[in-house]
C-alpha positions, 0 to 999 in steps of 0.5 A: 118621253117624246119620239119624234118619228119620220113617217117616210114618204108615203108607203106604209113599209117605208117607216123604219123599223125602229119608228114602227116599233114607237109606234106600236108602244105608243100611249099617244099619237100626235100625226101630221094628218094632212100629209101622213099616211094614215094606215100607219095608225093601224100600229097603234094600240088600241087604248092609244090616244091619237091626234091630228096635228092638222088642226092643231096649233103649235100651242095645242100640240105642245099641251098635248105632249106636256099632259102626256109627260105628266102622266108618264105616257110615251108619245109619237110626234109623227111627221111626214117624210124625214122630219129634219127636212121642212118639218118644223120640229125644232120650234117644238123641241125648242118648247119641249127644252123649256118644259123639260120634257125628254124627247128622241129623233127616229129618222124617215125617207124624204119624198126627194128620195122616194121620188128616186127610188120611183124614177130609179135614178142616182142624183150622184153620177161621176162626172155629172153631178157629185151634190144634191141641192135640197130646197124650195121657192118662198111662199108663206114662208120665207127663204133667205135672199142668199139661197135664191133659186138662181144661186143654186141653179148657177151650180148646175147640180142635182136639185130637189125642189119641194113645195113649190108645185103651184109656182112651176111657171116661176120656178122655171124661168128662175131656174134657167136664168140661174144657169141651167139650160131650157132642155135640162132634164126634170121631173115632176113627182106627186105623193112619191111611193103612195098608191096612187103616185104620179111620175112625169119626167120632161125638161125644166121648160115643159114642167109647168105644162106637165103639171096643167095637163095631169092637174098636179098643184100641190103634193109633188116634188120637182126634180132637176139636172141631168142625172135624171137622164143618166146619160153620159156618165162615167162609172164609178171608180170604187168598183173598176178592176184597176182601183184598190181598196183596202178590201180588194187588190188591183187586178 
């Protein structure tokens, strides 16, 4: 069996209990060495085979999985964050389907949620935003035209923008052109939940200056929206005294 496991956003104790158990039981681990916290490998048993996929092609990764399957060994494919977000897992699964190799998935804590915990923010504040848009700028991997930054900015909802730290000037310009005010709160979180995490809160117009001043060029997530400042929001109706639920009668 091949187990796709989310390593979490960085801190070693943010992997799920299921993910940690799978690491401890694995005969083979293939981990994303460029982003996964290597301390997680301390959970591996001594005889476990460990491969760093940062130096491997897709075909080489699949070959390791195929070899392990033929030897009846359990494989953990350890991805950063939550594998379903920019994890490039579907292409691996499709190749495993063709080889009739069984697999399953274990979720993880994505960077946008690790960053939210670091800043103690809630993306979905009543009367401010009830949506979180997760997206990225086009780089070496294209983004569909219908999913442009401008089209998402028009909603003025909370937004988490991955893989875009090296393009902050363009990002800010496009966010403003799409509909956000220049002074809309924005945050830049470098290596969220890692020991060397850095976090900064400013505005859309100051993002590029913040990054330049602090020498942040990669491995950071951009958060945008009025929810970051958590001002002028309505309290949740769920806990209001005059709001009746199945479990609580109206006072």
